[in-house]
N, C-alpha and C positions, 0 to 999 in steps of 0.2 A: 660544423658549418651550418648556418642558417640558412632556411629555405630562400627567405627573401634576398639573401646575398648570392646565390647560387649563380656562379658564372656559366654563361652559355657552353664553354668547350667543357666544363666539369659535367654539366646536365647532358650534354651530347654524349659524352662517354658512359656515363650513368645509364642513359637511355639503349646505348648499341649493346650494352652488355645483357640485356633482358631479352629472354627467349622470344617473346611476342614481337619483339621489332627486329629480330636478326636479320629478317628477309627483305627489308625496305631499303631503299635507295638513299644516297647521300640528299639529294634533293628533298625526299621525303622526311628524313630525318630532320633538316634543316627547316622543314614546316612544322613538324612536332615540338622540337625545341621552342620555336616562337609562340604557340599556342599552349604551352606547358603551363600549369599552376602549381609549383611546389609547396610543400606545406609541412611544418614542423610539428610533431604531436608529441606530448609527453606521456608518461606510462598512464594508460586508463582513460586517456582522452578519446572521445566519441568522434568518429569520424562521420558515420551516419547512422540512424537509427530506424529500428523495423516499423513499417508503416508510413513514414516521412516520403513524401515525394520524391522520386529518383530525378536527382539533378545533374549526376557527372558520373564518370567513369575513371576508377582510382587504379594508380600503378604504384606499386610498392618499391621504392628505391635502396632503403636501409630500415632496419629495425624488425619489427613484426606487428603482424595485425591476427586479432583473434575475432572471428565471425560466430556469434551466437543468436539463439533464439529461444525466446521463452515460451513454452508450450504448457497450456494448463498448470501455469504456476511454476514449471520446472524451466531453468534455462539450460539448454544443451549446447554444447558447443559444436559447430558445424564444420568448421574450417580453420586451419592455422597457416597463415602466410609469414616466412620468415625468411631474414638474409642471413642470418648468422651462421648456417651451416649448408653447402653447397653440394655435398655428398650426395650419393643416391641413398644412403641410409637416412638422411635428415628428409628426403621427400616425403615421408609419411609419419604421421603421428597418428597411434590409435586408428589407421586406415585411411586417415584424411590427408590431402596433400599440403606440403609446408613450403619447401624451398620454390618447388617448382609452381610456374604459373602464376607469378606475382602480380595478380590483378584481381579486380571485385567491383562490382556494381553493372556488370553488361547486361545480365538478365532484366531487371525491371526498365531499363533504357529500351531494350529490344521489344518489351511486350506493353511498353508505354504505362507502366505501373509504379507502384511503390516498392522501397526496398523492401526486401522480406526476410531481413535479418538485422541485427545490429554488428557494427564494425568498430572495434576499439583498439587503440595502441597497445602493445605488449613489449615493455622495455624502456629504459630512459630516454631513448631519442629515436623517433620513427619518422622517417621522411617518405612522404607520398606526393605523387604528381596526380592533380586532378584535371580532366578533360570534361568540360561541360558538354550537356546533351548534345547541343547542335554539333558540337567539334568532335564529338564521338561518332556520330553519323557521317560527317565529312572525312573522319579518319578510315572508315570502313570503304568509303568509295576513292579516297586517294591511294591508300596503302593496303593494297590486296593481300600482302604476307600477313598484316595483322589478322584480318579476317580468317587465313587459313590456318593460323595458330587458335584462335580464339573460338571458332565453331566447335573444333572436336571437343574442348574443354569444356565448352557451354554444354555440349551433349553429355559430356561425362558428368558433371555436377548434376545436371538434371535426373540423372540415371542414380547416381549415389544418393541424392535426396530421396528418390523413389523407394530405393531399397531400405533406407532408412526409416521412411514413411511405413513400408509395409511391415518392419518390424516393430515400428512402434504401435501400428495398428493391430497386429497381432498381441502384442502386451496388452493393448486397452481392450481388445475383445476378450481376452482371456481375464482381464480384471471386470469386465462388465458380465461375462458370464460367472464369475465367482460371486460376485457381488448379488446378481440378481437369482443365482440358485440359493446362497444364503439365505435371501429374502424370503423365497417361496418355500423354502424347506422349514423356514422357521415355525409355522402354524401346524403341520402336520407331523413334524418331528417332536414339537412340544404336547402336540395331542398323544402319541405314542408314549413320551416319557411319562406324562400325567396319568395314563391309563396303566401304564405297568407299573407304576408307584402306588395306585389306589386298588388294584388288582387283588393283591393278596389280602388286605383286610376286608375287602368286598366279599371274597371266597371265605372267609372265616365266618363273616355275619351271616352269609347263606346256610353254612353248613349248622350254625347254632339254631338259625331259625327253622331250619328245616326239621332239626331234631325236636325243638318245641312244638312246632305246628303239627307233626306226627304224632306226637304224645296227646295235643289235646283235642284232635279233630276225630270225626268218625269217619267213615269210608265215604259217606255220602258227600259230607263236607268236604274232603280231599279231591274227590270228583269234581265238584262245584269249582272249588278255586282251580283245579287244571284248566276246566273249562274257560274261566276268566282269562287264565294268563296265556292260553292259545288264543284266545280273542285279540288279547293286547298286541300279541308276537305278530298277527297278521294284519293289524291296522295300518292304512298307509299313512305317510308322514301328513300334518295338517296343511292343506293348501295356503290358508294364509292366517296369520296370528297377530291378535290383538294383544299386544303386550299387557295393556291394563286389564283386560277380562282373564288373561292367563295368571297374572298376578293375584286377582280375586279369586280364582278358582283354586289356585295353590293353597292360599291362606285358609279357604273353606275346609278343604280336604285335611291340612294339616291339623286344624282345630277339631273336627271330628275325630280324626287318628289319636290324637292327645287325650281327649276325653274317653275314647274306648282303652287306653291305657298302654299303647305302642311305646316302643323305646325311641324310636327314630320318626316322629310324625312329618317332619320337614321333608326327609328324603322321599317319604311316599307322596307327598303334595307336590312335587315339584317333577317326581317320576309320573305321576299319573297327568298332571296340568301339561307338561311338555307333548303329550300326544293330543294334547287337544280337546281332553275329557274333563267333566266338571263333575262336582261332588254327587249329583243326582244319579248319575251312569253308576259311579261305582258302588253307592248304596243298594241301588236295583239289583246288580249283578250278586251281591253277595247277601242278599235277604236271607238264603236260607243257613246261614251260619250262625250257630248259636251264641251267645252273649259271652259265655265262658270260652269259646274259640277265637272271638273276633279280634283280639288283639295279636294271638299268634299269627292269625292270618294275613292281617295287615302288614305284620313285621316281615313275614316271609315273603309276600307280596312285593314291598319296598326294596328288598334284598336281590329278588329276580329282577326286576326293574332296572336296578344300580348295574346289576353284571351285564345284561342286555346292552345298556346303555353306553358301558366301557366297552362292550364288544363291538359296537355300530362305530364308535369312535376308531379303533382300530381297522376295521375292514374299511373306513374310508381314506384313513390316513395312509395306509400301506399302498393303495393303487397310486395315491397321488405322488408319493415319494415315487413308484416306479415309473411314473409318467414323467416327473420331473428329471429323473435320471436318464431317461430315454431320450428325452427333448435335448437335454444337454450333450449326449452322446452324438445324437443325429447332428446338431448344430456344430460341434466341433469337428465332426466326421470322422470320429476316432475309429479304429480297427477296421478301415476299408480302404480300398482301393483307390488311388488318385482321380481316376476318371471313371465314371460309371455312369448308368441310366439311373433315373430318379425323377419323381414329383415335385415340381417346382412349389407348390402349397406347401409341402412338409417343410421346408426352408422358412418359408414367411411364417407358418405359425410356430416354429421352433423360435423364432427370432423374436416374436411377441412374447412367449414365455421368459426369454432372456432380459428382456428390455421391460417386464411389466413393472417394474417400480419406477420406471421414468414416466410410463405411459398411466399412472396413477390420475384420474381426472379427465381423462382423453376416452372420448366414446370410440370404439373400434366399430367399423362396419365391412365385413367380408362381401364379396360378389365374386365368387370362384363359379365357373363355367362347370358342369359336370361332365365326367368322362375326359377330362384333358390328357392329351398324349404326355409321354415322358419325355425329358430333356436327357441329352449326353453331355457330359461335362465333369465340372470340379465344384460340388455343392458347398463344401467349406468355402471357395472363394466367393460364391453366388452369396454365401450367407454375410460375407463381408459386406457386399454390395447393400443387400436388404438390410443390415445393422446400420450402416452410414446413411441410407435414406430414411429408414424410420426414425433414427436419431435426430436426423437434422429437421424431420417434420415436426417431433415432440418439442425441439426447441423452438422452432418457428411458431408454435402454438403457445406456448409458455404455460404449459400446465393445464389448459382447457382448450375444448374444440374437437373436432371429429377427424378421424384418421380412417382413409378409406383404402383398402387394400382390393385390388381387381385381377383376375387371372382369366386371360380369354385366347381362343385360337383365332388367327387370321393367315388362312391360307398354310403355308408350312411353318407359320411361326408362333410362337407363344407370346403373347402381350402381357406383362406385367405392370400395372400403374399403383404407383403409391401416391396418395392425394391428401392434402391437408388443408385445414381452414385457418392457418396461420397469417403472419403479416405479409407474405410474399417476397419474390425476389426483384428489387428494384430492375428497372426496364435498362437501365445503362448497363447493370452487371450482368443481366442474363445471357447476353453471347459470350461471356467470358467464364462462366461458372466451372467448363470443363479444364481449363488452363492450368497448367501446375502452378503451384504458389498463389493462385488467386483466391482471395477468401472475401466473404464480406462481413464475416465475424471480427470482434474488436480485436486488438493487438494481443498476443498472449492466448487466445482461445482457439486457435487451430492453425494447422501447417499451410492450408491452402492446397493439401493434396489428395483429401478423402474424395472427392468428387473426380478428379483426375485419375486415381486408381480404381474407382469404380468405373470409370470409362474404359480404362485398359483391359480389367477382366472381363468387361461386357463385349469390347469389340475385338481385342488380339486373342484372347484365352476361349471365348465362345461365339467368334463371329457374329456378334450382334450390334444392337445399336443401343444408344440411351439418348434421350431428350428432355428437356424440361418446358413447361408451359406454366406461366404464371402471371397472376395479377391479385391485387390484395384480397385477402380471403380466399384464394384458391389456387394452391401450386400443385402441379402434378408433375411427377417424374416417370416418364415412360420407357421401358426397358423392352426391345424386342430380342429373342432369343429364337434360333432354327431348334425345330423338332429333331429327335434323335433319327438319325439316318438322312436327314435334308442336306444338300449340298448348295443351296440356293441360300442368298443374303437375306439379312432381315434388316435392310436399312430403312430409316425414318421415312416416312410417306412427308410428301410435298404440302407446304404450309398452304391452308385454305384460309378463307375469311371467316368459316365458322371456327376453326383451331387456334388462329392465330392470337397473340405470340407465341411462336415455337422456335426454340433453339436446339439444336443437338448435333451429335456425332455419330458416324457410323464408317466401317471398315471401308476404305478404298478399294 
């Protein structure tokens, strides 16, 4: 049956069978038939595309539709609509509705936006009926039974998308966590591996040089070298280092040590120059060592400096690894009760650790009030909020700019601000950024649920509020959360000329 040739009685019968139209009167059905625009689609034909302006509401009469969305380069199937099987078993496919609720396109029409996914025909012959945007809104006012079916399904679809987005956000957070941890662990882990590999031969050299030095030196000379070694050990790291001056000092010390007959003059040169010292300092300290004992003294001193350098690397790398593991555990909230008391700044700092690779080239400014009270809630969920806001800020700055994190007390509320110097949010988009499925990113770059989920976590799970202020070069996301034990609301303050423009949401 060709859509263009579909007779009114056939269309009327097909519409009457649909759940969305079962509650309408014959008069309403006559009107629906008169405004229907039937259309035949071949397998794979596109009904509408993600990001296109929403122009119509579509009802499936026969065949099938697959609704997909590309997220970060991966195509995901959101929903399958089918008329092939009408049994209860056919109503779900991978947890998604199929035969039931055979309509699509209502959400972007109701929000005056664009299509949030792509719908394509599935099967050799798919028949849909389109209702243009003005007709769809007239349908809702004329046919109350349509709204009674559509609204619960719409709520279910939004909730289902939020659940999928939460799962996706969890997976993405774990991926970000793993990538950030791998990136940050690379340097300290490499330092540990290098030190462990070099430690055994360094200890062998220390043993040999100690024996040679002990055999060649007098008691007075041994005491002198011990004092030099102790002095070197107590020296603080150089405050500033001139690489050219350090290279010259290293070369001079190595040349002098080579002339004295040492085995590894370069090792001594680098070890002494790294401490910010020059040849004159070393010659002055070793003036009491005889010519026959000078080479063994320098070789033993070089071996001592090498061992101490390797030990310093291990001392620095070990705590760094522990810090990263601790930050990762706190960020993921492992081995903890779901609800607890916690300092909000810990989550902000752990988020910066996890996203350090994305923040390369961006200056970070911290403005935390001292002695902030603790919050009661779900720190791992708030970490998702901080991650989303910081990640958005980094993306807006495109690799360079200033990220400012503020935390302060206002009455019974904690106020957290995350500000960036990026491109800003367009004025026409600002009032809608917390809506589900609304995004200012290019098609395929986001789901439009990140800020909406952040809003839900802040307002519903923590009884707070979240607001946005933006202009080119300055965007501030402001989160207000009640302190532990507070029963008062932390709604956003009213807009003032000094703070406008502001858009935000708070619990009712």
